[in-house]
Phi, psi and omega in degrees: 000319180296318178298321179296315179294322176297317179298314179296316179298317178299316181294323180293315186272328182266310184268354180058034176213151181293314173197163175289135180294143176225173183287346183260003183300306183293312177300324179293320177299315177297320178299316180294317180297314179295318179297315179295317179298315182293325177293318178292320182291318184282329181052033180276340181228148175298156183304321181295327177289320179297319179289325176294319176297321177297319176299316178298323178294322187272347186293331174294321177291329175297317177297318177303312182294326177299309182287329179293329182269357178271148180256117177232149170267173185296325180293316178298316181296320178297316178297316181295322180292325176294316178297315180298319179300311181293323176295314179296320178297319177297316179294323176296315179296322175294326175294322176294320176298321177296324179289323182283313182229072188296320182295312180294316182298313183289328176294320180290314187271317187254348180078015177215161185247007182296125179231126177268131179253138175233118183056036178081002181247132178294141178280107181290139177229356177052233182273355183277165182269354180213142179301330179296323178294319178297318179296317178296318180296317180292325176295319177297318178296318180294319178295319178297316179296321178296319178296315179296320180294319181290332181273353180287000000 
């Protein structure tokens, strides 16, 4: 969130614009309007919960805007992608270790042995504190790899 605010502030004062326009601006605006309308209409959650859910929905787009507004040359981007690839591969291998020996792995890494099972399979979380975070990170890695593969 702080990086997003710094990016927006830099764009306002240096570039004299709130942000660089992208192809997802209008669909994102419609998504936010529909999300707010449906939350107000259904009244299933208090407003503070609805806004927190909206923040969770938008934080991926915040990361997109942060990287979209940064200036990199191709060499810098290539170096960062190589580092990101090796980091993601390491986290994936740790996730496989967590899947194979969850009690030992979590005791070693997290200091606790609690393992949640879903359909008889341990929920791998690798270095993260929740399996959902591990899943989101791996989905982001897969999407990044897909984009790189399609652009080759």
